[in-house]
ChimeraX commands (.cxc) that place a marker at each C-alpha (Angstrom):
marker #1 position 244.02,138.06,16.97 radius 0.5
marker #1 position 244.41,134.68,18.37 radius 0.5
marker #1 position 247.70,133.26,19.80 radius 0.5
marker #1 position 248.09,131.14,16.81 radius 0.5
marker #1 position 247.78,133.74,14.27 radius 0.5
marker #1 position 251.08,135.29,14.61 radius 0.5
marker #1 position 252.57,131.58,13.65 radius 0.5
marker #1 position 251.08,131.95,10.03 radius 0.5
marker #1 position 253.71,134.62,9.47 radius 0.5
marker #1 position 256.62,132.53,7.71 radius 0.5
marker #1 position 259.58,134.49,9.43 radius 0.5
marker #1 position 257.94,133.72,12.79 radius 0.5
marker #1 position 257.62,130.36,12.03 radius 0.5
marker #1 position 261.22,130.07,11.17 radius 0.5
marker #1 position 262.15,131.63,14.37 radius 0.5
marker #1 position 259.92,129.49,16.38 radius 0.5
marker #1 position 261.28,126.31,14.34 radius 0.5
marker #1 position 264.78,127.37,15.43 radius 0.5
marker #1 position 263.87,127.92,18.98 radius 0.5
marker #1 position 262.08,124.35,19.02 radius 0.5
marker #1 position 265.09,122.76,17.80 radius 0.5
marker #1 position 267.33,124.57,20.43 radius 0.5
marker #1 position 264.96,123.42,23.13 radius 0.5
marker #1 position 265.16,120.01,22.07 radius 0.5
marker #1 position 269.01,119.90,21.89 radius 0.5
marker #1 position 269.26,121.42,25.31 radius 0.5
marker #1 position 266.78,118.57,26.49 radius 0.5
marker #1 position 268.95,115.80,24.84 radius 0.5
marker #1 position 272.33,117.22,26.34 radius 0.5
marker #1 position 270.66,117.43,29.82 radius 0.5
marker #1 position 269.49,113.84,29.65 radius 0.5
marker #1 position 272.50,112.46,27.98 radius 0.5
marker #1 position 270.12,111.63,25.04 radius 0.5
marker #1 position 268.62,108.95,27.02 radius 0.5
marker #1 position 265.09,110.12,26.22 radius 0.5
marker #1 position 265.73,111.35,22.72 radius 0.5
marker #1 position 262.80,109.52,21.22 radius 0.5
marker #1 position 260.28,111.17,23.99 radius 0.5
marker #1 position 261.86,114.60,23.35 radius 0.5
marker #1 position 261.32,114.18,19.64 radius 0.5
marker #1 position 257.85,113.07,19.98 radius 0.5
marker #1 position 257.05,115.94,22.18 radius 0.5
marker #1 position 258.57,118.49,19.86 radius 0.5
marker #1 position 256.58,117.27,17.00 radius 0.5
marker #1 position 253.44,117.18,19.14 radius 0.5
marker #1 position 253.88,120.99,20.13 radius 0.5
marker #1 position 254.82,121.98,16.52 radius 0.5
marker #1 position 251.80,120.37,15.15 radius 0.5
marker #1 position 249.61,121.98,17.58 radius 0.5
marker #1 position 251.32,125.23,16.35 radius 0.5
marker #1 position 250.54,124.45,12.74 radius 0.5
marker #1 position 254.33,124.13,12.16 radius 0.5
marker #1 position 254.18,120.39,10.74 radius 0.5
marker #1 position 257.76,119.81,9.33 radius 0.5
marker #1 position 256.26,116.94,7.01 radius 0.5
marker #1 position 253.51,119.12,5.37 radius 0.5
marker #1 position 254.59,121.56,2.60 radius 0.5
marker #1 position 254.88,125.11,3.54 radius 0.5
marker #1 position 251.46,126.88,2.66 radius 0.5
marker #1 position 251.90,130.32,1.44 radius 0.5
marker link #1:1,2 radius 0.2
marker link #1:2,3 radius 0.2
marker link #1:3,4 radius 0.2
marker link #1:4,5 radius 0.2
marker link #1:5,6 radius 0.2
marker link #1:6,7 radius 0.2
marker link #1:7,8 radius 0.2
marker link #1:8,9 radius 0.2
marker link #1:9,10 radius 0.2
marker link #1:10,11 radius 0.2
marker link #1:11,12 radius 0.2
marker link #1:12,13 radius 0.2
marker link #1:13,14 radius 0.2
marker link #1:14,15 radius 0.2
marker link #1:15,16 radius 0.2
marker link #1:16,17 radius 0.2
marker link #1:17,18 radius 0.2
marker link #1:18,19 radius 0.2
marker link #1:19,20 radius 0.2
marker link #1:20,21 radius 0.2
marker link #1:21,22 radius 0.2
marker link #1:22,23 radius 0.2
marker link #1:23,24 radius 0.2
marker link #1:24,25 radius 0.2
marker link #1:25,26 radius 0.2
marker link #1:26,27 radius 0.2
marker link #1:27,28 radius 0.2
marker link #1:28,29 radius 0.2
marker link #1:29,30 radius 0.2
marker link #1:30,31 radius 0.2
marker link #1:31,32 radius 0.2
marker link #1:32,33 radius 0.2
marker link #1:33,34 radius 0.2
marker link #1:34,35 radius 0.2
marker link #1:35,36 radius 0.2
marker link #1:36,37 radius 0.2
marker link #1:37,38 radius 0.2
marker link #1:38,39 radius 0.2
marker link #1:39,40 radius 0.2
marker link #1:40,41 radius 0.2
marker link #1:41,42 radius 0.2
marker link #1:42,43 radius 0.2
marker link #1:43,44 radius 0.2
marker link #1:44,45 radius 0.2
marker link #1:45,46 radius 0.2
marker link #1:46,47 radius 0.2
marker link #1:47,48 radius 0.2
marker link #1:48,49 radius 0.2
marker link #1:49,50 radius 0.2
marker link #1:50,51 radius 0.2
marker link #1:51,52 radius 0.2
marker link #1:52,53 radius 0.2
marker link #1:53,54 radius 0.2
marker link #1:54,55 radius 0.2
marker link #1:55,56 radius 0.2
marker link #1:56,57 radius 0.2
marker link #1:57,58 radius 0.2
marker link #1:58,59 radius 0.2
marker link #1:59,60 radius 0.2
view
C-alpha cells in the first residue's frame, strides 16, 4: 500500500482537508495575512498532489 492510497478513503480525505484548512488559517494568522495568496497557492498545490483537488467533483 502506497502512501497516497489512504487518501482514497473519503473519511481520511475529509480529515486531511480540515487539517489543511487549519494549517492555512494558522499560517495566515502568523503572517497577518500578508502572504495569503502564497499560502493559498501552496495549499492548493499540496492538495492537488494528494489527489484532493477541491475543484474536481468527488469520485466514488
